[in-house]
C-alpha positions, 0 to 999 in steps of 0.5 A, a space after each residue: 648560694 649565699 654564704 653561711 654565716 657563723 653562729 655568733 654573727 647570727 646571734 649578735 645580729 639577733 640580739 641587735 634587732 631585739 631593739 626592734 622587737 616591736 616592730 619585727 615579728 619574733 621569727 622574722 627577726 631571726 630570719 633577718 639576722 642571717 640575711 642583713 649585714 651588721 651595717 643593714 642592722 645599724 641603719 635599721 636602728 637608726 631609722 627606728 630611732 629617727 621615728 620613722 613609721 613602724 609599717 615603712 620600717 618593716 617594709 624596709 627591713 623586709 625589702 633589704 633582706 630580700 635584696 641582700 639575698 638576691 644580691 648574693 645569689 645573682 652576684 655572689 657579693 654583698 649588696 653594694 652601697 651605692 648599686 651600680 646601675 648594671 645591678 639595678 638593671 639586672 634586678 629588673 630583669 630577673 623579676 620582670 620578664 616575659 612569659 612567652 619568651 621564657 617558654 622558648 628560652 629557659 635563660 630568660 628572666 631569673 636563672 634557676 639557681 637564683 630562683 631556687 635559692 630564694 625559694 629555698 629561703 622562702 623569700 619567693 613563693 609567687 610563680 611567673 614574674 613579680 607584680 610590677 608594684 612589688 618590683 617598684 616598691 623594692 627599688 624604692 626601699 633600696 633607694 631610700 635606704 641608699 639615701 639614708 647612708 648619704 649616697 646617691 644612686 642611679 635610681 632616677 636614671 633614664 636607663 633604669 626607668 626605660 627598662 622598668 616601663 618596657 619590662 612592665 609591658 612585656 611581663 603582661 602580669 594582671 594586677 592582683 587584688 589584695 583580696 580575691 574576695 570583699 568581705 561584705 556584710 553578708 560575709 562578715 555575718 558569717 564570720 560573726 556567727 563563728 566567734 558568737 561564743 563567750 570565750 576571751 578568744 571569741 570576744 576579741 575576734 568579734 570586736 576585731 572584726 567588727 571594729 576593722 569593718 565598721 571604722 572604714 575598713 582599717 588596714 591590718 597594720 592599723 588594726 594591730 597598732 590600735 591602742 586603748 589610748 586612741 579611743 575616746 567615748 563620744 555622746 550617744 548618737 540617734 540610730 536615725 540621725 533624722 528621727 529624734 525619737 530614734 533609740 540612742 546608740 554608743 558612740 566612740 571616736 578613734 584616733 588613727 595618728 600615722 597611717 599609710 597615707 597620712 602622718 602624725 600631724 594629720 590627727 586623723 580620726 573615725 567614728 564607731 557606732 552601735 554594736 562594734 562599740 559594744 563589742 569593743 568594750 566587752 572585749 576590753 572589759 573582760 580582757 581587763 585591758 585599760 591601757 596599751 595594745 587593744 588587740 593581743 595574742 591569746 593563747 590556747 588556755 585563754 591567757 592574754 598576751 601583753 604585746 600587740 598582735 602583729 599584722 600578719 596575725 590580724 590577717 590569720 585570724 580573718 583566715 581562720 574565721 573564714 575556715 570555720 565559717 565554711 568559706 575559702 580561706 584562700 580567697 580572703 585576706 585582711 584587706 578584704 575588710 577594706 575593700 568590703 566596706 567600700 563595696 558595701 557602701 556602694 551598694 547601699 547607695 552611700 555617697 563616695 565622699 561620705 564613705 571616703 571620710 570613714 575610709 580615709 582613702 585619699 585617692 578618689 580613683 582607687 575608692 571609686 573602683 569599688 562604686 564603679 563595680 557596683 554600678 556595672 553589677 546593679 545597672 541597666 547596661 549589662 542586662 540588655 539581654 537576659 
């Protein structure tokens, strides 16, 4: 097991991590203080000072905490810098393994004591081999942190690439959807019905759901990071752009700045029209928010915090509303708003390029999956025998 740190060392690291409080949720900060080394904390603070994106830094901190703990359990030492090739190969072997082989040989894959240690610290929840995307992401984080320390690792070596390719094939784990079900218009309607009241928390959740969906299915990190300064009123537009006599609707643009697939230099923005604009303005007016984070924590007495919601809070709000609407919250996550927007656009016959303008998908292949699924359901090919 990992060595237990003296309480004063943990306290010192927790204080050091206070500088990253806007990035690391408070409870996660305390856990990371026990997992990271002094050098790790110094590296994260340096990266924050260099202007690295909050989402990237949050992922690096999480992955670093996992890697430090795994290495302590698997090798009995802190994470070495740079990591030797043998340790990288061990990481792949522990996380990508063949379930059939494991059934025959319990020693195959991650050792039981390592697995139990990670589960005990709530760093490992899934059964079976890891998702290949998770393993690749953690190796990428490991590589980035190595380079930022001015060191070179064996991450581009042929042995690791070959082992990773073969292990992914052997693990045969199917790709998991981030949200098992999409939050399409019918689901969104049910969620809005359970936050139709006039409590402050209802106004917030209604504005959050409508804004996240109508703005192209924004990622939970983008919703949490939204600030009043990013909002700009635009001239009203017609309900039917082809009919000059149709009623006018309120319009607002949202500047997104840096997102998962863009940088601050891209200056990306999307447009909100109609009901989402009204819901957003109603929330901001009642909450008295004129600057800073748009979506904030509301306690049980209706008091509004000054700090922004965390991305995880956005996810929990969606699941809570799903439960109140009589839906299975385990089937939905915040990413369901993104997949739901694209699925709904496909169902309504909106051209893919037009939907991508709002969702800001960079990959046509990724965005087209939702359209392909819609075509299969509504097309004739699956109806030859009915």
